[in-house]
N, C-alpha and C positions, 0 to 999 in steps of 0.2 A: 732669367738674367740677361737674355738678349732682347728683352722688350717685346716679345711676342705675346699678344693678348691670349690668355689661356684660362679655360674653366677646368678645374679639377674637382671631380665628385667622388665621394666615398660613402658607402651605405652605413658603415660602422663608425662609432665615435673614436675608435683606435685607442681606447684606454685599457684594453685587456692586458694581462700580464703573462701570457704564455711566452716562453723565451724565444721560440723560433730560432732565427740566426743569433749567434752569440759572438761571432768574430767579424769585424769589419777589416778586410785584408789590406795589405799594403797598397794595392792598386786603387781600391775604393777610397782609402784614406788620402791618396794623392788627388783624387777627384775632389774630396772634401777640402783639401788645401787649395785647389784651384778655385773652389767656390767660396773660400774664406771662412770655412766653418770647422776646420780640422781640430782646432783647440776646443771648440764648443762640444765636439764629439767626445774628446778626452775628458773634459770636465763633467760630462753627463754620465760617464762610466761609474758604476758603483764600486769598482775596485780601485785601490790605491795605485798610483803610478808605478810603484816598485813591486806590485803583486807578481809573483813568478808565473810566467806563461808556460808552465810545464804540464805534461800529461803523465799522471802517476798511475801505474798498474799495481794493484794490491789484491790479495785474496779477499779481504773484507776491510771496511773502514777501520775497525779495531783489530785488523789482522796483520798479515806479513806483507812487506813490500816485495814486489817482483822486479819492476823496472821503471825507469823514468826517461821520458823524452823531453829534452830541454828546449826552451825558446820556440815553442810551437807557433807556426805561422809568422815567425819573425816579429813577435810582439813584445819582447823584453826590452826594457829601457836601457840602451847602451849608447856608445858613441855612434854618430851618424854613419849609416851604411852607404857606400858610394853607389850601390845598385838602385836605391830608391830614395824618394824624398820624405816619406812618412812610414814609420813602423805601423804594424797592425795594431788594432785596439780591440780588446775584449769588452763587449758591451751588448746587452740584449737588444734585439731588434726594436722593441717598443721604445727604448730610449733613443735609438737612432731616428726613429720616426718622429719623436718629439722635437729633436733638433731641426730636422728637415721641415717639419710643419711650421715651427717658429720662423725659420728663415724664409719659407715661401710666403708666409703671411705678411712679411715686410716688403715684398716685391710688388710694386703697383700694378704690374701686368697680370698678376695671378689672382683669380677669383677661386678661393678654396672653400668648398662647401661640403659639410658632412650631413648624413641623414638623407642622402639622395641615391637613387638606384637607377641604373640604365635599364630601360625596357625594350627599346627597339631602335634600329638604325635603318635609314634608307638613303640611297644616293639621290641627290637633286642636282640641279645645275650648279656647277662649280663648287660642289661641297657635299656635305652629309647632313641630313636632318636626324636629330636624336629625340627620342621620347624619353623623358626623365620623370620619375615618380618621387614625390616628397613623402618619405616614410612616416613622418609625423602626422600628416593630415590625409594621406592617401591620394592627394591631388597630383595630376600629371601636367606637364607642360612640354612644349616642343621648342627646340632651338637649333639653329643652323651653325655649322662649323666648316672650316676649310678642310680640316683633317681630324681624325679621331685615333687615339692610341688606347687600346684595351689592355691595361695592366691590371686585370681583374681576377688574377689567380687561377688556381687549378680548376675551379668550376666556372670558368670564364663564360659570361653571357656573350661577350663580343665575339669570341671564337665561333660559337654557334651561329651568330648572325651573319658571319662572312662565309659560312659553309665549310669551315675547316674542322678537322677532327683530330683527336690524338691517336697516334699509332705507337705500338711498342708492347711493353709488358706491364700489365696492371697488377697491383697488390702482390709484389714479390714476397713480402713479409709483413707481419702485423706488429705494431709497437704501441707502447703507452708512454706518454709524457706526463709527469706529475710536477706541479709546483708545490713545494713543501716548506714549512717553517720548522727548523730544528736547531735550537741553540747549542746543542752538544757538539755539532760537527766542527765548528771553527776551533773550539778549545782542544779538540782531539787532534787536529791536523795542523796546528799552528806552526810546527817546525817543518812541515812538508806541504805547504800550500801549493795548489795547482789549479789551473782553470778547468781541468777535467780529471776525474778519478774513475778508472775502470776497475770493476770488481769481478774477479774471475774465481768463481766457486760453483759447486754443483747445485746449491740451494737457490741462489738468486744472482745469476750473472747480470750485471747492470752497469749503468753509467751515472755519475753524479757530477754536477757542475754548480759552482757558485753563481747566483743570478742577480741578487739585489741586496741592499742593506736590510737590517732587521732579521738576519739569519735566514734569508730566503734562498732556496736551492732548487735546481731542476733535477729530477730523478727519472731515468729512462730505462725501460726494460722491454724485452720482446715477449710476445705471446703467440700461442698456436693459432693457425688459421681457423676462423670461426669462433674463437674464444672471445668472450666479452669481458669488459672491465668489471672487477669485483673489488669493493673497498677492503673487505677483510683479507683478500688475497694480496692486495697492494700493500697493506700494512705488514703482512707476513713477509713479503719480499723485502720491504725496507729493513725490517729487523734482521732478516737473514743476511742481507747485503752488508749491514753495519756490523754484525757479529754479536749483537746483544739488543735487548729491547730498549727503544728510545722513545722519548716524548716527541711526537710528530703531529703537526697539523697539516692535513692535505688541503691546499687552497684551491687548486684547479686541476682538472683531469682532461687530457687531450689524447684519445686513441687515434692512431693514424696508420696509414698503409704506405709502404715504400713502393714507388712506381718508377718505371723507366720508359718515358713517353716524350714524343716530340710531335708538334702540330704538322699536319700535312701541308699547310701554307701559313706564312706569317703575315700576309696582308692580302687585301682585295681592294684595288683602286685606291681610295683615300683612307682606308681603315687598316690599322696596324696592330699587331699583338706584341707584348713585351712581358718578360718575366715568366712566372709560372703559367701564364695563359698559353705559352707556346712551348714550354719544356718543363718536365718534372723529373726529378731524380732523388735518390736517397740523400738525406742531409748529413753526409759524412765526408769531411774534407773542407768544410766551411765555404762551399761554393754558392749556395742558393741565393741569398740576398745579394751577394756581390755580383753574381751573374745578371740578376735583374737590374742592378745599378748600371752595369756595363751596357746592357741593352738600351736603357734610357739615354745614356750618353751618346750611343751610336745614332739612334733615330732622332734624338733631340737636336743635335747640331745640324743634321741634314734637313729636317723640317724647317728649322729657322732659316737656313740658307735659301731654301725654295721660297718661303713666305716673304723673305726680304728681297727677292728678285735676282740674287746673284748665283743661286744654285740651280742646276738643271734637274730635270725629272729623273735622270739616271741615278742621281744621288739616292732617291727613295727606293728604287729597285735594288740598289746595292746593300740595303739593310739586311735582307734575308740572306743574300749571297755571302756577306761577311760573317753574320752571326751564327748561321746554322752549323758550319763546321766546328766552330768553337763550342757550341752547345753539345754536339756529339762527342767531342773530345772530353769535355768535363763530365758528361753523363757517364762515359766509360770509366773515368777515374772514380766517380762517386760509387758506381756499382761495384768496382773492385774493392773499394774501402768497405762497403756494406757486406762484402763476403767474409770479412774477418771481424766479427763482433765478439763481445765477451764470452758468449757460450761456445763460439768456435775455438776459443783458446784453451778450453778445459783439458787437463791431463790428470793422470793419477798422482796422488801423493803431494799435491800442491800445499796442503795444510799439515802435512806430516812433520813431526819433529825429527831431529837428527839428520843423518846423511841422506836418507831417501827424500825428505822434504827439501833439504838444501839443493840436492841435485835436480829435483823436479823444477824448482823455481829458477835455478840457473839455466836449465835448458829452455824453459819457456821465455826467460828474459832474452836469450839469444835469438829465439824465434821472433819475439816482439820487435827487437831492435833491428832485425833484418827485414821485417815486413811492414810494420805500422808507420814508420816515418813517411811512407808514401802518402798517408793521410794528413800529416801535420807539417811536413817539410815540402812545400808546394810552389816554391818561387818560380820554378821552370814553367809551371802551368799558369800561374797568376800573372807573370810578366812576360813570359816567352811566347804567347800566342801571336799569330800573325794574320794579316789580311792580304797576303801576297797575291792571292788569286782574284782579288776584287777588281771590277772593271774601272774603278776610279783610282787605282794604284798604277804607277808607271814603273814597270820592272827594269832593273839594270842588268839582268842576265846572270846575277850571281846565284850560287846554289844555296838552298835552305840548309840550316844547321840541323843536326840530329836533336830530337827533343828528349828531355828527361824531366820527370816531375820535380826534382829538387834542383838540378843544375841549371841555373840561368846564366847564359852568356850574352851580354848585351850586343845587339847588332843593329845597324842602321839600314839593313837591307829593306828596300821599300815594302811596306806592309807591316813591319815590325814596330814595336813601341820605341820611340826615340830614346836612345841611351841616356841615362841620367848622369849628372856630374854635380858635385858641390863646387861652387865658385868662391865660397867664403863661409864664414860662420852663419849657419842657417840660411844661406843664400843658395837656392837651387837653380840650376839651369832652367828648369821648368817654370820658375817664377818670371823668367824673361819672356816666355812665349806669349803671343797675343791671344785674344779670345777666339779669333778665327784662324786663318792660315798664318803661318810664320815662315819666313825664309831665313834659315840659319846659315850664317857665313862663318866657317870655321877657321879660315886663314885668308890673308890678303890676296889680291890679284883677281878679284871677281867683280870689280866695279861695273864693267860694261854689261856683264850678264845680269847683275842685280838691277841695273837701270832698265834693261829690256823686260825683265819679269815684273818689276813694279809698274812700268808703263802699261804693260798688258793688263795688269790687275786693275789699274785705274780705268782703262777703257771698258772693263766689264763690271765696274762698280763692285769689285770683289775685295773685301777687307783683307789686307796683307800687312803684317808687321815684319820689319827687317831687324834681325838681331845679330850683332857682331861682337861677341864677348871678348875677343882678343886673348883667348886662353889656348895656348899651343896644343895641349893634349886633346882638344876636341877634334882636331883634324884626324888624329889617329883613331879616336873613338868612333867617329862617323865614317871614316874611310873615304871621304870626299870633301871638296871645298864647299859645296852647296848642298843643303838638305831642305826640302820643303816639308814642313810639319803641319799636319791636320789639326783641327780644333780639339780632337781627342788625344793629341800628342803622339799619334802614329805617323811614321814617315811615309809620305806620298810619292816622293821622288828624291833622288840624290845623284850628283855628278860632280866632276871636277870643273866642267865647263858646260855651257848650254849648247847642246848639239842638235836640238830641235827648236822649232819656232816657239817662242815664249807663249804666244796666245794659244797654240795647240796644246801645250803642256797644261796650262791653266784650265782649258776647256775640258780636258780629260778629268782632272782631279776635282773639278766642280760639277761634274756630271752632265756636261753639255756636249760632249763629243766621245765617241767610242774609241778606245785605245786598242790598236793592233799590236799584239804581243810578239816580240821577237822570239826566235826559237831558243 
């Protein structure tokens, strides 16, 4: 969207229907809004806008209810929330990819090609030479690029080509994902619809989620290490999880292992890694695809700034510095969530009648509501992460806030996500921000400083929008008269007045000068 000529290659046709990610979280949806496609994502979802985004815990589909967690991931359609500009959207990843593909195909700077596979990379003068194979005819060709981003997944070819490797814990547990068609499900749970149902029973502890129209669902269960998928066993598990024999078509099978891994390096010279190519974690908490989107946002604006001449080389080095701590934090969260799966919740008498059963379910409900919201109420993680230690952030000396997975307290402390505010009906403060850097003026009296900063930006050919909404509460929300907002909507600097040279400030945030931090 910044007009940088880009070739995107993908070896698959991307028409597979494995669910992969199923939640596009509030932060990713804010990026979709920034790109002008948030409504396209919502329209592509197979679920009705009022479908309850709840997590239901039951003994079996045709069994007893244990507990419900409401409004998972902040996806329920309600009045606008002051903390964010877009609610989360339940939608399978292949539907998201379809929207992104259509959008990319409309951008004149993008050459999007399928059926191509990367074979080799080598550094050449002022760039990288790639060897690419056409999978249809087996022919290869070479092409030069200024930079390469390997967003090529867990078995990343790019990662190996730059000499990086994964470190951590492999195959912590084995699981199976099935995509099934079962018309009986919706009629059974019409009065208690949920985006995920957890079945806690001794015969088939498992997880069920709606996936697409035509009664298509995703069914997930754990298997023992070394155990292989068996269709007869899968059907037994489905029937046991549901509580009676049902008519089920198994459409696809996807055995997978849960890993806890990070790459030893995220880049080498002009080649970068993003998404699963540099971090892998269990898919519990809705972090995976969203984490990859955030990686792309971070490296994307920085590459564009360097290619367009106003960004310094330190921008590119800041990518790993900024993203690695976030990856570690989220991996820790995902692993904690993975440690409490349906089979971990089993207790005696859950399906018993009378007092024993009632008491067992009550106690388990208490445990679930005390532990599992960590997986589904994650606003503190999704919006509360910070780049405060980045070399392209100018610290103001204020102390960091205590972090909590659920409690998000907006802060304009440099490195944090710029606090959100609604300025009118469906008019977000974020909508005013420019595509590159934005100087936000929260209250009058800064004209001279604004002039200095905009003049320094012009001298450096650095795009800079100036926004003065004239909304009094923004001064309290941001804790300063001036805030410099990055292209990814994180705060790079804030102050009541400009106490350093404007050019030096901009050189730090655009990666052309090293910032010396105060104690």
